[in-house]
PDB file as gemmi writes it, atoms N, CA and C in Angstrom:
CRYST1    1.000    1.000    1.000  90.00  90.00  90.00 P 1                      
ATOM      1  N   UNK A   1     257.518 256.480 317.015  1.00  0.00           N  
ATOM      2  CA  UNK A   1     257.665 255.187 316.559  1.00  0.00           C  
ATOM      3  C   UNK A   1     257.930 254.656 314.989  1.00  0.00           C  
ATOM      4  N   UNK A   2     259.356 253.951 314.597  1.00  0.00           N  
ATOM      5  CA  UNK A   2     259.305 254.029 313.642  1.00  0.00           C  
ATOM      6  C   UNK A   2     258.305 253.045 313.213  1.00  0.00           C  
ATOM      7  N   UNK A   3     258.399 252.723 311.851  1.00  0.00           N  
ATOM      8  CA  UNK A   3     257.661 251.444 310.801  1.00  0.00           C  
ATOM      9  C   UNK A   3     259.053 250.703 310.284  1.00  0.00           C  
ATOM     10  N   UNK A   4     259.172 249.042 311.107  1.00  0.00           N  
ATOM     11  CA  UNK A   4     259.958 248.551 310.675  1.00  0.00           C  
ATOM     12  C   UNK A   4     259.508 247.625 309.371  1.00  0.00           C  
ATOM     13  N   UNK A   5     260.678 247.583 308.948  1.00  0.00           N  
ATOM     14  CA  UNK A   5     260.475 247.020 307.902  1.00  0.00           C  
ATOM     15  C   UNK A   5     260.038 245.336 307.989  1.00  0.00           C  
ATOM     16  N   UNK A   6     260.882 244.134 309.297  1.00  0.00           N  
ATOM     17  CA  UNK A   6     260.773 243.290 309.554  1.00  0.00           C  
ATOM     18  C   UNK A   6     259.105 242.855 310.396  1.00  0.00           C  
ATOM     19  N   UNK A   7     258.443 241.949 309.627  1.00  0.00           N  
ATOM     20  CA  UNK A   7     257.342 241.740 310.234  1.00  0.00           C  
ATOM     21  C   UNK A   7     257.319 239.664 310.925  1.00  0.00           C  
ATOM     22  N   UNK A   8     256.323 239.692 311.673  1.00  0.00           N  
ATOM     23  CA  UNK A   8     255.704 238.235 312.123  1.00  0.00           C  
ATOM     24  C   UNK A   8     255.414 237.540 310.546  1.00  0.00           C  
ATOM     25  N   UNK A   9     256.289 236.722 311.074  1.00  0.00           N  
ATOM     26  CA  UNK A   9     256.318 235.312 309.880  1.00  0.00           C  
ATOM     27  C   UNK A   9     256.558 235.353 308.613  1.00  0.00           C  
ATOM     28  N   UNK A  10     258.149 236.650 308.729  1.00  0.00           N  
ATOM     29  CA  UNK A  10     259.079 236.003 308.283  1.00  0.00           C  
ATOM     30  C   UNK A  10     259.742 235.797 308.184  1.00  0.00           C  
ATOM     31  N   UNK A  11     260.924 235.252 307.101  1.00  0.00           N  
ATOM     32  CA  UNK A  11     262.088 233.808 307.051  1.00  0.00           C  
ATOM     33  C   UNK A  11     263.621 235.105 307.071  1.00  0.00           C  
ATOM     34  N   UNK A  12     263.607 235.338 308.677  1.00  0.00           N  
ATOM     35  CA  UNK A  12     264.778 236.107 308.740  1.00  0.00           C  
ATOM     36  C   UNK A  12     266.088 235.349 308.780  1.00  0.00           C  
ATOM     37  N   UNK A  13     267.755 235.602 308.368  1.00  0.00           N  
ATOM     38  CA  UNK A  13     268.793 235.321 308.278  1.00  0.00           C  
ATOM     39  C   UNK A  13     269.659 236.154 309.713  1.00  0.00           C  
ATOM     40  N   UNK A  14     270.469 235.946 310.589  1.00  0.00           N  
ATOM     41  CA  UNK A  14     270.785 235.705 311.849  1.00  0.00           C  
ATOM     42  C   UNK A  14     271.811 236.477 311.364  1.00  0.00           C  
ATOM     43  N   UNK A  15     272.614 237.996 311.083  1.00  0.00           N  
ATOM     44  CA  UNK A  15     273.760 239.022 310.617  1.00  0.00           C  
ATOM     45  C   UNK A  15     274.888 238.890 311.880  1.00  0.00           C  
ATOM     46  N   UNK A  16     275.012 238.626 313.078  1.00  0.00           N  
ATOM     47  CA  UNK A  16     275.447 239.073 313.328  1.00  0.00           C  
ATOM     48  C   UNK A  16     275.036 238.343 314.822  1.00  0.00           C  
ATOM     49  N   UNK A  17     276.524 237.975 315.924  1.00  0.00           N  
ATOM     50  CA  UNK A  17     276.323 236.857 316.876  1.00  0.00           C  
ATOM     51  C   UNK A  17     276.608 236.081 316.826  1.00  0.00           C  
ATOM     52  N   UNK A  18     276.312 235.168 318.236  1.00  0.00           N  
ATOM     53  CA  UNK A  18     276.681 233.954 318.112  1.00  0.00           C  
ATOM     54  C   UNK A  18     275.853 232.343 316.938  1.00  0.00           C  
ATOM     55  N   UNK A  19     274.197 233.459 316.985  1.00  0.00           N  
ATOM     56  CA  UNK A  19     273.542 232.470 315.820  1.00  0.00           C  
ATOM     57  C   UNK A  19     274.131 233.256 314.319  1.00  0.00           C  
ATOM     58  N   UNK A  20     274.782 233.644 314.315  1.00  0.00           N  
ATOM     59  CA  UNK A  20     275.066 234.417 312.170  1.00  0.00           C  
ATOM     60  C   UNK A  20     275.160 233.071 311.788  1.00  0.00           C  
ATOM     61  N   UNK A  21     274.033 233.272 310.724  1.00  0.00           N  
ATOM     62  CA  UNK A  21     273.987 232.584 309.715  1.00  0.00           C  
ATOM     63  C   UNK A  21     272.539 231.408 309.916  1.00  0.00           C  
ATOM     64  N   UNK A  22     272.154 231.559 311.102  1.00  0.00           N  
ATOM     65  CA  UNK A  22     271.231 230.532 311.122  1.00  0.00           C  
ATOM     66  C   UNK A  22     270.136 231.565 310.190  1.00  0.00           C  
ATOM     67  N   UNK A  23     268.954 230.935 310.377  1.00  0.00           N  
ATOM     68  CA  UNK A  23     267.148 231.112 309.358  1.00  0.00           C  
ATOM     69  C   UNK A  23     266.304 230.363 310.323  1.00  0.00           C  
ATOM     70  N   UNK A  24     265.306 231.330 310.218  1.00  0.00           N  
ATOM     71  CA  UNK A  24     264.730 230.636 311.322  1.00  0.00           C  
ATOM     72  C   UNK A  24     263.124 231.864 311.055  1.00  0.00           C  
ATOM     73  N   UNK A  25     261.617 231.477 311.355  1.00  0.00           N  
ATOM     74  CA  UNK A  25     260.902 231.978 310.867  1.00  0.00           C  
ATOM     75  C   UNK A  25     260.454 233.117 312.056  1.00  0.00           C  
ATOM     76  N   UNK A  26     259.949 234.744 311.932  1.00  0.00           N  
ATOM     77  CA  UNK A  26     259.987 235.613 313.019  1.00  0.00           C  
ATOM     78  C   UNK A  26     258.459 235.036 313.620  1.00  0.00           C  
ATOM     79  N   UNK A  27     258.498 234.625 315.321  1.00  0.00           N  
ATOM     80  CA  UNK A  27     257.123 234.809 316.034  1.00  0.00           C  
ATOM     81  C   UNK A  27     256.943 235.813 316.758  1.00  0.00           C  
ATOM     82  N   UNK A  28     257.220 236.879 316.764  1.00  0.00           N  
ATOM     83  CA  UNK A  28     256.766 238.012 316.984  1.00  0.00           C  
ATOM     84  C   UNK A  28     257.618 239.543 316.980  1.00  0.00           C  
ATOM     85  N   UNK A  29     256.947 240.120 316.794  1.00  0.00           N  
ATOM     86  CA  UNK A  29     258.024 241.813 317.045  1.00  0.00           C  
ATOM     87  C   UNK A  29     257.621 242.743 318.010  1.00  0.00           C  
ATOM     88  N   UNK A  30     258.460 242.929 318.680  1.00  0.00           N  
ATOM     89  CA  UNK A  30     258.395 244.196 319.883  1.00  0.00           C  
ATOM     90  C   UNK A  30     258.965 245.814 319.307  1.00  0.00           C  
ATOM     91  N   UNK A  31     257.939 246.887 319.030  1.00  0.00           N  
ATOM     92  CA  UNK A  31     257.973 247.448 318.270  1.00  0.00           C  
ATOM     93  C   UNK A  31     258.822 248.270 318.812  1.00  0.00           C  
ATOM     94  N   UNK A  32     258.027 248.713 320.365  1.00  0.00           N  
ATOM     95  CA  UNK A  32     258.905 249.591 321.353  1.00  0.00           C  
ATOM     96  C   UNK A  32     260.192 249.430 322.146  1.00  0.00           C  
ATOM     97  N   UNK A  33     260.989 248.503 321.614  1.00  0.00           N  
ATOM     98  CA  UNK A  33     262.455 247.860 322.217  1.00  0.00           C  
ATOM     99  C   UNK A  33     263.863 247.330 320.721  1.00  0.00           C  
ATOM    100  N   UNK A  34     262.129 248.024 319.512  1.00  0.00           N  
ATOM    101  CA  UNK A  34     263.060 247.343 318.002  1.00  0.00           C  
ATOM    102  C   UNK A  34     263.721 245.708 318.436  1.00  0.00           C  
ATOM    103  N   UNK A  35     263.379 244.416 319.013  1.00  0.00           N  
ATOM    104  CA  UNK A  35     263.642 243.186 319.154  1.00  0.00           C  
ATOM    105  C   UNK A  35     262.615 242.506 318.205  1.00  0.00           C  
ATOM    106  N   UNK A  36     262.836 241.259 318.129  1.00  0.00           N  
ATOM    107  CA  UNK A  36     262.608 240.619 317.579  1.00  0.00           C  
ATOM    108  C   UNK A  36     262.310 238.894 318.067  1.00  0.00           C  
ATOM    109  N   UNK A  37     261.534 238.204 318.333  1.00  0.00           N  
ATOM    110  CA  UNK A  37     261.827 236.378 318.058  1.00  0.00           C  
ATOM    111  C   UNK A  37     261.687 235.470 317.144  1.00  0.00           C  
ATOM    112  N   UNK A  38     263.180 234.756 316.782  1.00  0.00           N  
ATOM    113  CA  UNK A  38     263.049 234.596 316.036  1.00  0.00           C  
ATOM    114  C   UNK A  38     262.180 232.384 316.145  1.00  0.00           C  
ATOM    115  N   UNK A  39     261.924 231.819 315.778  1.00  0.00           N  
ATOM    116  CA  UNK A  39     262.215 230.492 316.140  1.00  0.00           C  
ATOM    117  C   UNK A  39     263.439 229.733 315.998  1.00  0.00           C  
ATOM    118  N   UNK A  40     263.825 228.776 317.199  1.00  0.00           N  
ATOM    119  CA  UNK A  40     265.239 228.642 317.156  1.00  0.00           C  
ATOM    120  C   UNK A  40     265.987 228.509 317.303  1.00  0.00           C  
ATOM    121  N   UNK A  41     266.259 230.319 317.430  1.00  0.00           N  
ATOM    122  CA  UNK A  41     266.994 231.230 317.710  1.00  0.00           C  
ATOM    123  C   UNK A  41     266.993 231.661 319.117  1.00  0.00           C  
ATOM    124  N   UNK A  42     268.681 231.485 319.619  1.00  0.00           N  
ATOM    125  CA  UNK A  42     268.851 232.450 320.709  1.00  0.00           C  
ATOM    126  C   UNK A  42     268.222 231.730 322.128  1.00  0.00           C  
ATOM    127  N   UNK A  43     268.565 230.383 322.517  1.00  0.00           N  
ATOM    128  CA  UNK A  43     267.674 229.736 322.846  1.00  0.00           C  
ATOM    129  C   UNK A  43     268.031 229.783 324.409  1.00  0.00           C  
ATOM    130  N   UNK A  44     267.566 230.206 325.646  1.00  0.00           N  
ATOM    131  CA  UNK A  44     267.612 230.061 326.793  1.00  0.00           C  
ATOM    132  C   UNK A  44     266.968 228.904 327.487  1.00  0.00           C  
ATOM    133  N   UNK A  45     267.394 229.204 328.531  1.00  0.00           N  
ATOM    134  CA  UNK A  45     266.816 228.357 329.690  1.00  0.00           C  
ATOM    135  C   UNK A  45     266.340 228.439 330.895  1.00  0.00           C  
ATOM    136  N   UNK A  46     265.011 228.807 330.902  1.00  0.00           N  
ATOM    137  CA  UNK A  46     263.860 228.996 332.365  1.00  0.00           C  
ATOM    138  C   UNK A  46     263.725 228.511 333.062  1.00  0.00           C  
ATOM    139  N   UNK A  47     264.334 228.920 334.107  1.00  0.00           N  
ATOM    140  CA  UNK A  47     263.169 227.194 335.837  1.00  0.00           C  
ATOM    141  C   UNK A  47     261.857 227.816 335.948  1.00  0.00           C  
ATOM    142  N   UNK A  48     261.253 226.735 336.070  1.00  0.00           N  
ATOM    143  CA  UNK A  48     259.619 227.078 336.386  1.00  0.00           C  
ATOM    144  C   UNK A  48     259.047 226.420 337.032  1.00  0.00           C  
ATOM    145  N   UNK A  49     258.566 227.409 338.234  1.00  0.00           N  
ATOM    146  CA  UNK A  49     257.764 226.137 339.457  1.00  0.00           C  
ATOM    147  C   UNK A  49     256.866 225.196 338.881  1.00  0.00           C  
ATOM    148  N   UNK A  50     256.016 224.602 339.437  1.00  0.00           N  
ATOM    149  CA  UNK A  50     254.609 223.618 339.060  1.00  0.00           C  
ATOM    150  C   UNK A  50     253.865 224.576 339.196  1.00  0.00           C  
ATOM    151  N   UNK A  51     252.628 224.399 338.501  1.00  0.00           N  
ATOM    152  CA  UNK A  51     251.901 225.508 338.599  1.00  0.00           C  
ATOM    153  C   UNK A  51     250.211 224.387 337.853  1.00  0.00           C  
ATOM    154  N   UNK A  52     249.388 224.662 338.578  1.00  0.00           N  
ATOM    155  CA  UNK A  52     248.249 223.653 338.168  1.00  0.00           C  
ATOM    156  C   UNK A  52     248.327 221.923 337.323  1.00  0.00           C  
ATOM    157  N   UNK A  53     248.383 221.891 335.840  1.00  0.00           N  
ATOM    158  CA  UNK A  53     248.297 220.472 336.166  1.00  0.00           C  
ATOM    159  C   UNK A  53     250.158 220.864 335.121  1.00  0.00           C  
ATOM    160  N   UNK A  54     250.594 222.147 335.476  1.00  0.00           N  
ATOM    161  CA  UNK A  54     251.962 222.286 334.397  1.00  0.00           C  
ATOM    162  C   UNK A  54     252.891 221.784 335.569  1.00  0.00           C  
ATOM    163  N   UNK A  55     253.996 220.633 334.291  1.00  0.00           N  
ATOM    164  CA  UNK A  55     255.000 220.125 336.322  1.00  0.00           C  
ATOM    165  C   UNK A  55     256.032 221.040 335.954  1.00  0.00           C  
ATOM    166  N   UNK A  56     257.046 221.647 337.039  1.00  0.00           N  
ATOM    167  CA  UNK A  56     257.923 222.129 337.289  1.00  0.00           C  
ATOM    168  C   UNK A  56     259.299 221.733 336.152  1.00  0.00           C  
ATOM    169  N   UNK A  57     260.375 222.510 336.580  1.00  0.00           N  
ATOM    170  CA  UNK A  57     261.578 221.973 335.923  1.00  0.00           C  
ATOM    171  C   UNK A  57     262.055 223.325 334.717  1.00  0.00           C  
ATOM    172  N   UNK A  58     262.992 222.955 334.153  1.00  0.00           N  
ATOM    173  CA  UNK A  58     263.823 223.429 332.730  1.00  0.00           C  
ATOM    174  C   UNK A  58     263.304 223.335 331.884  1.00  0.00           C  
ATOM    175  N   UNK A  59     262.457 224.949 331.236  1.00  0.00           N  
ATOM    176  CA  UNK A  59     262.110 224.856 329.698  1.00  0.00           C  
ATOM    177  C   UNK A  59     262.304 225.343 328.711  1.00  0.00           C  
ATOM    178  N   UNK A  60     262.860 225.088 327.746  1.00  0.00           N  
ATOM    179  CA  UNK A  60     263.528 225.651 326.702  1.00  0.00           C  
ATOM    180  C   UNK A  60     262.311 226.900 325.908  1.00  0.00           C  
ATOM    181  N   UNK A  61     263.054 228.327 325.278  1.00  0.00           N  
ATOM    182  CA  UNK A  61     262.401 228.858 325.052  1.00  0.00           C  
ATOM    183  C   UNK A  61     263.904 230.005 324.332  1.00  0.00           C  
ATOM    184  N   UNK A  62     262.515 230.944 323.059  1.00  0.00           N  
ATOM    185  CA  UNK A  62     263.810 231.768 322.341  1.00  0.00           C  
ATOM    186  C   UNK A  62     263.641 232.944 323.544  1.00  0.00           C  
ATOM    187  N   UNK A  63     264.692 233.827 323.302  1.00  0.00           N  
ATOM    188  CA  UNK A  63     264.686 234.715 323.868  1.00  0.00           C  
ATOM    189  C   UNK A  63     265.131 235.890 322.603  1.00  0.00           C  
ATOM    190  N   UNK A  64     264.416 236.916 323.054  1.00  0.00           N  
ATOM    191  CA  UNK A  64     264.694 238.186 321.607  1.00  0.00           C  
ATOM    192  C   UNK A  64     265.539 238.355 321.438  1.00  0.00           C  
ATOM    193  N   UNK A  65     266.203 238.942 319.534  1.00  0.00           N  
ATOM    194  CA  UNK A  65     267.638 239.663 319.599  1.00  0.00           C  
ATOM    195  C   UNK A  65     266.783 240.938 318.933  1.00  0.00           C  
ATOM    196  N   UNK A  66     267.715 241.971 318.853  1.00  0.00           N  
ATOM    197  CA  UNK A  66     267.903 242.844 317.699  1.00  0.00           C  
ATOM    198  C   UNK A  66     267.669 243.026 316.781  1.00  0.00           C  
ATOM    199  N   UNK A  67     266.891 243.605 316.065  1.00  0.00           N  
ATOM    200  CA  UNK A  67     266.711 243.544 315.119  1.00  0.00           C  
ATOM    201  C   UNK A  67     267.486 244.223 314.485  1.00  0.00           C  
ATOM    202  N   UNK A  68     268.388 245.279 314.681  1.00  0.00           N  
ATOM    203  CA  UNK A  68     269.388 245.172 313.399  1.00  0.00           C  
ATOM    204  C   UNK A  68     270.309 243.879 313.092  1.00  0.00           C  
ATOM    205  N   UNK A  69     270.361 243.102 313.781  1.00  0.00           N  
ATOM    206  CA  UNK A  69     271.420 241.956 313.757  1.00  0.00           C  
ATOM    207  C   UNK A  69     270.514 240.582 312.722  1.00  0.00           C  
ATOM    208  N   UNK A  70     269.549 241.450 312.403  1.00  0.00           N  
ATOM    209  CA  UNK A  70     268.405 240.129 311.448  1.00  0.00           C  
ATOM    210  C   UNK A  70     268.079 241.058 310.167  1.00  0.00           C  
ATOM    211  N   UNK A  71     268.077 240.227 309.032  1.00  0.00           N  
ATOM    212  CA  UNK A  71     267.408 240.426 307.583  1.00  0.00           C  
ATOM    213  C   UNK A  71     266.901 239.417 306.915  1.00  0.00           C  
ATOM    214  N   UNK A  72     265.869 239.898 306.257  1.00  0.00           N  
ATOM    215  CA  UNK A  72     265.403 238.857 305.594  1.00  0.00           C  
ATOM    216  C   UNK A  72     265.921 238.263 305.036  1.00  0.00           C  
ATOM    217  N   UNK A  73     265.038 237.094 305.014  1.00  0.00           N  
ATOM    218  CA  UNK A  73     266.047 236.444 303.395  1.00  0.00           C  
ATOM    219  C   UNK A  73     264.914 235.684 302.587  1.00  0.00           C  
ATOM    220  N   UNK A  74     265.828 235.816 301.610  1.00  0.00           N  
ATOM    221  CA  UNK A  74     264.853 235.382 300.248  1.00  0.00           C  
ATOM    222  C   UNK A  74     266.066 234.389 300.041  1.00  0.00           C  
ATOM    223  N   UNK A  75     265.064 233.077 299.657  1.00  0.00           N  
ATOM    224  CA  UNK A  75     265.354 231.571 299.536  1.00  0.00           C  
ATOM    225  C   UNK A  75     265.272 231.447 298.296  1.00  0.00           C  
ATOM    226  N   UNK A  76     264.665 232.465 297.277  1.00  0.00           N  
ATOM    227  CA  UNK A  76     264.701 231.911 295.555  1.00  0.00           C  
ATOM    228  C   UNK A  76     266.326 232.228 295.486  1.00  0.00           C  
ATOM    229  N   UNK A  77     266.900 232.623 295.343  1.00  0.00           N  
ATOM    230  CA  UNK A  77     268.373 233.768 295.816  1.00  0.00           C  
ATOM    231  C   UNK A  77     269.779 233.405 296.287  1.00  0.00           C  
ATOM    232  N   UNK A  78     268.683 232.345 297.194  1.00  0.00           N  
ATOM    233  CA  UNK A  78     269.798 232.357 298.646  1.00  0.00           C  
ATOM    234  C   UNK A  78     270.718 233.442 298.992  1.00  0.00           C  
ATOM    235  N   UNK A  79     270.277 234.893 299.667  1.00  0.00           N  
ATOM    236  CA  UNK A  79     270.653 235.615 300.125  1.00  0.00           C  
ATOM    237  C   UNK A  79     269.940 236.261 300.946  1.00  0.00           C  
ATOM    238  N   UNK A  80     270.485 237.468 301.730  1.00  0.00           N  
ATOM    239  CA  UNK A  80     269.921 238.734 302.414  1.00  0.00           C  
ATOM    240  C   UNK A  80     269.882 239.649 301.821  1.00  0.00           C  
ATOM    241  N   UNK A  81     268.157 240.113 302.569  1.00  0.00           N  
ATOM    242  CA  UNK A  81     267.803 241.272 301.319  1.00  0.00           C  
ATOM    243  C   UNK A  81     267.543 242.351 302.448  1.00  0.00           C  
ATOM    244  N   UNK A  82     268.265 243.016 301.847  1.00  0.00           N  
ATOM    245  CA  UNK A  82     267.561 244.715 302.466  1.00  0.00           C  
ATOM    246  C   UNK A  82     266.239 245.140 301.918  1.00  0.00           C  
ATOM    247  N   UNK A  83     265.017 245.457 302.616  1.00  0.00           N  
ATOM    248  CA  UNK A  83     264.167 246.523 302.449  1.00  0.00           C  
ATOM    249  C   UNK A  83     263.508 247.225 302.441  1.00  0.00           C  
ATOM    250  N   UNK A  84     262.856 247.914 301.624  1.00  0.00           N  
ATOM    251  CA  UNK A  84     262.685 249.704 302.039  1.00  0.00           C  
ATOM    252  C   UNK A  84     261.137 249.440 301.280  1.00  0.00           C  
ATOM    253  N   UNK A  85     260.422 251.186 301.315  1.00  0.00           N  
ATOM    254  CA  UNK A  85     259.399 250.535 301.722  1.00  0.00           C  
ATOM    255  C   UNK A  85     258.723 251.703 299.785  1.00  0.00           C  
ATOM    256  N   UNK A  86     258.046 251.496 299.820  1.00  0.00           N  
ATOM    257  CA  UNK A  86     257.287 252.371 298.616  1.00  0.00           C  
ATOM    258  C   UNK A  86     256.270 252.738 297.904  1.00  0.00           C  
ATOM    259  N   UNK A  87     255.646 252.764 297.355  1.00  0.00           N  
ATOM    260  CA  UNK A  87     253.796 253.247 296.818  1.00  0.00           C  
ATOM    261  C   UNK A  87     253.942 252.488 295.630  1.00  0.00           C  
ATOM    262  N   UNK A  88     253.136 252.106 295.629  1.00  0.00           N  
ATOM    263  CA  UNK A  88     252.339 251.014 294.427  1.00  0.00           C  
ATOM    264  C   UNK A  88     251.278 251.672 293.048  1.00  0.00           C  
ATOM    265  N   UNK A  89     251.228 251.117 292.113  1.00  0.00           N  
ATOM    266  CA  UNK A  89     250.522 251.763 291.615  1.00  0.00           C  
ATOM    267  C   UNK A  89     248.671 251.831 292.029  1.00  0.00           C  
ATOM    268  N   UNK A  90     248.328 251.641 292.937  1.00  0.00           N  
ATOM    269  CA  UNK A  90     246.963 251.766 293.726  1.00  0.00           C  
ATOM    270  C   UNK A  90     247.183 252.501 294.748  1.00  0.00           C  
ATOM    271  N   UNK A  91     248.792 253.347 294.879  1.00  0.00           N  
ATOM    272  CA  UNK A  91     249.104 254.394 296.459  1.00  0.00           C  
ATOM    273  C   UNK A  91     249.131 253.424 297.405  1.00  0.00           C  
ATOM    274  N   UNK A  92     249.009 252.371 297.582  1.00  0.00           N  
ATOM    275  CA  UNK A  92     249.349 251.461 298.907  1.00  0.00           C  
ATOM    276  C   UNK A  92     251.452 251.178 299.890  1.00  0.00           C  
ATOM    277  N   UNK A  93     251.163 251.254 300.818  1.00  0.00           N  
ATOM    278  CA  UNK A  93     252.518 251.395 300.697  1.00  0.00           C  
ATOM    279  C   UNK A  93     253.071 249.588 300.727  1.00  0.00           C  
ATOM    280  N   UNK A  94     254.339 249.686 299.935  1.00  0.00           N  
ATOM    281  CA  UNK A  94     254.422 247.813 300.332  1.00  0.00           C  
ATOM    282  C   UNK A  94     256.325 248.014 300.474  1.00  0.00           C  
ATOM    283  N   UNK A  95     256.781 246.587 300.719  1.00  0.00           N  
ATOM    284  CA  UNK A  95     257.783 246.720 300.949  1.00  0.00           C  
ATOM    285  C   UNK A  95     258.481 245.687 299.593  1.00  0.00           C  
ATOM    286  N   UNK A  96     260.042 246.131 299.389  1.00  0.00           N  
ATOM    287  CA  UNK A  96     260.308 245.602 298.355  1.00  0.00           C  
ATOM    288  C   UNK A  96     261.775 245.631 298.171  1.00  0.00           C  
ATOM    289  N   UNK A  97     262.208 244.753 297.603  1.00  0.00           N  
ATOM    290  CA  UNK A  97     263.994 244.148 297.405  1.00  0.00           C  
ATOM    291  C   UNK A  97     264.832 245.530 297.067  1.00  0.00           C  
ATOM    292  N   UNK A  98     265.995 246.227 297.938  1.00  0.00           N  
ATOM    293  CA  UNK A  98     266.529 247.230 297.597  1.00  0.00           C  
ATOM    294  C   UNK A  98     267.141 246.569 295.892  1.00  0.00           C  
ATOM    295  N   UNK A  99     267.895 245.762 296.368  1.00  0.00           N  
ATOM    296  CA  UNK A  99     268.825 245.764 295.148  1.00  0.00           C  
ATOM    297  C   UNK A  99     268.180 244.540 293.401  1.00  0.00           C  
ATOM    298  N   UNK A 100     267.115 244.026 293.443  1.00  0.00           N  
ATOM    299  CA  UNK A 100     265.900 243.731 292.183  1.00  0.00           C  
ATOM    300  C   UNK A 100     264.815 244.844 292.022  1.00  0.00           C  
ATOM    301  N   UNK A 101     264.177 245.113 292.894  1.00  0.00           N  
ATOM    302  CA  UNK A 101     262.978 246.365 293.362  1.00  0.00           C  
ATOM    303  C   UNK A 101     261.614 245.040 293.437  1.00  0.00           C  
ATOM    304  N   UNK A 102     262.192 243.942 293.568  1.00  0.00           N  
ATOM    305  CA  UNK A 102     260.829 243.345 293.143  1.00  0.00           C  
ATOM    306  C   UNK A 102     259.950 243.452 294.891  1.00  0.00           C  
ATOM    307  N   UNK A 103     258.614 243.386 294.887  1.00  0.00           N  
ATOM    308  CA  UNK A 103     257.610 243.626 295.770  1.00  0.00           C  
ATOM    309  C   UNK A 103     258.325 242.579 296.993  1.00  0.00           C  
ATOM    310  N   UNK A 104     258.130 242.426 298.103  1.00  0.00           N  
ATOM    311  CA  UNK A 104     258.706 241.081 298.706  1.00  0.00           C  
ATOM    312  C   UNK A 104     257.070 240.843 299.450  1.00  0.00           C  
ATOM    313  N   UNK A 105     255.359 241.965 300.102  1.00  0.00           N  
ATOM    314  CA  UNK A 105     255.054 241.256 300.233  1.00  0.00           C  
ATOM    315  C   UNK A 105     253.814 240.576 299.493  1.00  0.00           C  
TER     316      UNK A 105                                                      
END                                                                             
């Protein structure tokens, strides 16, 4: 299983599809399918039955999108970043911006 460069709570921008250009926070990452769920992106409607104290009806929720369709968003420079892995001075693996060389984490 490959180590993905996008993590939970990263701010990402959608680079392809009907939601192209929108930004949001990553809610979850599915490693086996290489998919991410982004806040308020790719909204779908699901019909649910009443259960317990929850009423039935239509619920709006986020559907996952493929990780290749998102990129980490750099708010300071107002651009999408390409991330890579490298070792720091202590020998730990850190993510970095391939254009500027700055450490992301």
